[in-house]
N, C-alpha and C positions, 0 to 999 in steps of 0.2 A: 576279141574283146577280153580285157582282163577280168578274171573272176574276182568277186569280192573277197576281202580279207576276212577270215573267220573271226567270230567274236573273241575279244581278248579276255573277257571275264564272264564266262557262261554261268548263268544261274540255273536252277532247276526247281521244279515243283515236285515234291516227293510223291504226290498222289497222281500227277498228270503228266509226268515225263519232263524231259529237258526242254528249256526254251530254245535250244538249238534247232528244234523242229518247227520253230515259228519263223515266218517270213514277214519282214516289215516292208510296207509299201507307202512311200511318202509322195504326195502329189504336189506340184509346184507350178506357180505362174508368176513371172517377174520376181523371183525370190531375191531376198537380201540375206544378211548374215543369220537371220532366224532359221533358215533352212539348214545351214551348217550346224547350228546348235541342236536342231531337231534330230539330225542324223547322228550327231555325237551322243545324244542322250539315249537313243534307241539301239545303237550298234552293239552294245554289250548285252542286250536283252533279247536278241533274236539271232537266228542262224545266218540270215542274209538280209541286206537292205537294198531295196530298189527305189530309186528316185525317178519319177516321170515328169519331165518338163512339158507342160501342156501349152505351148505357144510357138509361134513362128518367129524366125529371125531374132534369137536371143541377143541381148546387148553384151558388151564387153564385161560389164559388171556381173550379169547373170552367168556368163561363161566362167568367170573367175570363181563364183560361188559353186558352180558345178564341179570345177576342178578340185576345190576344197573338199567337196563331198566324196569325190573319187579317192582323194588321198586318205579319207577316213574309212575307206573300204566299201563305199556304196557303188552299186551298179547303176549307171545313169542311162535312161532311155529318153530320146528326144522325139516328141510327137511330130514335130515339124509344122504344127498348126494348133490352133486353139479349138480343141474338140470337146472340152467340158470335163467335169469331174468324174462322171460315170465312165467315160471312155478311158480317162487316165487311170482310174482304179482297175478297170478290166485289163488294160495293157500291163500295168504293174504286177497284177496277180498272175497273169500268164507268164511273164518273164520270171517272177520269183519262183514259180513252181518248176520252171525249166531249170533254173540254177540250183534249186534245192528240191529234188524229186521226193524227198521224205517229208515235205511240208505237211504238217497236221493242222496248223492255224495260220491265218493271215492277220496281221495287225495293220490297220489302215490309219494314216495320219495326214493331216494338213501340214503345210510348211511352217505354220506358226504354233504348232503344238509340240511341246517337249515333255516326254514322259518322265515321271519321277523314278528314282531307283526302286527296283522291286515291282514295277508296274505289271510287267508281263507275267511274272510268277504269280502275283496276286489274282490276276484274271484267270490264269490256268487253274489255280486252286479252286476258284469259284466254279469253274466248269467241272472239275473233278467232283466237287460236292454235289453238283446237280446230277451228274452221272450216277452217283451212288444213291441219290434220292429218286431216281427214275424220271427226272425232269428233262425233256428233250431240249437241247441247246441249239438255238439258231445264231446267237451272237452273245458276246460277253462285253460288258460295259462298265465304266467307272461309276462310283456312287454319285459323284458330283462333277460338274464341269464348270470351270472358273466363272464364265460370264453368263451362265444359264440359270435363270430363276425358275424352279419347278412350280407349276401352278397347282392349286388345290384340285384334286381329281386325277392328277398325274403322279401320285405318290407311289413309291415302291410298296410291294406287298409280299408277305411271307408265303412260302410254299413248304411242302413237307421237307424235313431234314434241315430246317433253318435256311433253305435256299431263298434268296431274294430275287423276285421277279420285277423287272422294270417295264415302263411303257417305252414308246419309241425313243431310241437314243439318237445322238448325232453321230455322223460317220467317223469323225476324227477320234482316235483312241479306241476304236472298236476292234475287238478280237473275234474273228469269225472262223469256226472250224471249216476245213475244206469240204467235209461231208455236207455241211449246210450250203456252202457255195455251190457244190455240184447239184444239190437237190433244188435249191431256189433258183439258180441261174445267176448270171452276172448282174451288175448294176445297170440300170436303165440309162442308156446313153442319150436317148431322146430328150430327157428332162434337162440335160446339160449341166445344171448346177443345183439349184435348190430343190429339195424334196427327194433326192436320190436315196438318201438314207431311209426316209419314211416309206418309200415304195418297197425297198428291200425288206424292211421290218414287216410290212403288211403282207408281202408275199410269203415270208417265212411263217408268219402267224397262220396263214391259210393252210400250211402244212403241219400245224400244231407245234412249231418250234418257238421257243421262248427267248426273250432277252433276259439273260441272267446278269445280275449286278454283283460286283465285288465290293462288299461293305467297307466303308471307310476310305476307299481309294478315290483320289481326286486327280483330274487332269486340268492343267491350266490351258485355257483356250479362250480366245475372244472372237466373237462373231461380228463385231461392228464397233462403233464409237458410242460411248454413254451419253445420255441426255443430261446436260448440266444446267441447273436452274440459276437464276440471277444471284442467288445466295452462295453459289459455288457448290451446292450439294448435288451429287450425282444420283439420278434415279436408277433403279435396278432394271433398266430397259435399254436396249441397244438399238441404234439406228444403222441400218445397212447402207451400203453405197446405193445411190439413187437407182441405177440400172437394175439392181437386184430385185427391186419391187416388181419389175416386169416378170422375171422368172418366178418369183414367189406366187404371184397371183395367176399366172398362166399355168404353172404346175399344180397349184391348188385345184384349179378346175379339172386338170387332167387326172389328178389323184382321186378326186371325188367321183369322176366318171368311172374310173377303174375299180375303186375299192369301197365306195360308200354303201353299196347294197349289202356287202358282207361285213362291213365294219361301221355300223351306224353311229355307235358311241364315239369312235375316233373321228368320224366325219363331223359330228356336231361340235366336238371340242376344237377341231381344226378350224372350222369356220369362225367360231367365237374368238379363238386365239388370234386369228389373222385380222379380223375386224377390229378387235380391241387394240392390237398393236398399231394398226394404221390410224385409228382415231387418236391415240395418244401421241404418236410422233407427228401427226398433222397439227395437233394443237400446240405442241411444245418445241418442235425442232424446226429450224429454218429449212428452206428448200421444199416447202410443202406442195406447191403447185406442180413442180417437176415430179415429185414423188407420186402424187395422186395421178398424174398423167401416165406415168409408167405402170402403175397398178391397174388403171382402167384399160390401157392398151394390152397389158398382159392377160387380164381376164378375157378380153375379147379374142385374143389369140388362142387362149385355151378353148374357148367355145368353138373356134374354127378348127381346132385339132392341130395347131402348129406345134412343131417340136424342134429340137436342136438349138443352135445359136440364134439369138434374136437379131433381126436386121439392124445394122448400124444406123 
């Protein structure tokens, strides 16, 4: 297998070493040109890029997109089946560390997230500041993510040395030290998709590791479609694909079972946030019965302890 082309424009963080020691892992499912743009954006900010295609029987369009990623220097791994985001991340991380044995950090990205210039260096600098202040780093995250509205009570807070500590981040755009990966363990493949980042964050918190935020850094990423009112005004709330509500509610039950006792504040916020979201999208977005059905079935599956891909 052809090894990836080295970064053409390596950046560095004077306090925390070169970005050439960072490995980028991009997960993909039925990708379009957005995946190529994501690879192109990140390739100059990391030492190696690994794309993991998490599906069976890719189409001709998908194969063409993957060829374009290879031409940009990405190493492409084919899962051969749809095993979920957790499995794709674990596969990509293992491959990246094989290709780049000196990896110090892993940058995880979804196919529809393109990092801005200087993104990796900014997160590394935030990590270096945390190291100097004695703040143990479990993950480094952007200050804001395009489609995410941070709720009251989930605000960032200051730590010694001006370090900014965040609450649970989303997985895309996350920079994770390999020391934290080794300590926390891989991403939970049983969750399949939703809640994988939350589970990792909570397990890191159990070890005293923090989510450190790079102030002023923004990642453009969209988690669903916006609710549009009759006036044409968009609400700052997104509707996920209907099937995702199965995973959201199944995995909420699973996460509460695993983490609520040690993280009661998180648990209370998670329940309120999930109920609030479901109530609003039920009231304002079409497809409400199918969405409620998926949420109910997902919650029941969580009570039964089901994991992995939901039955078709």
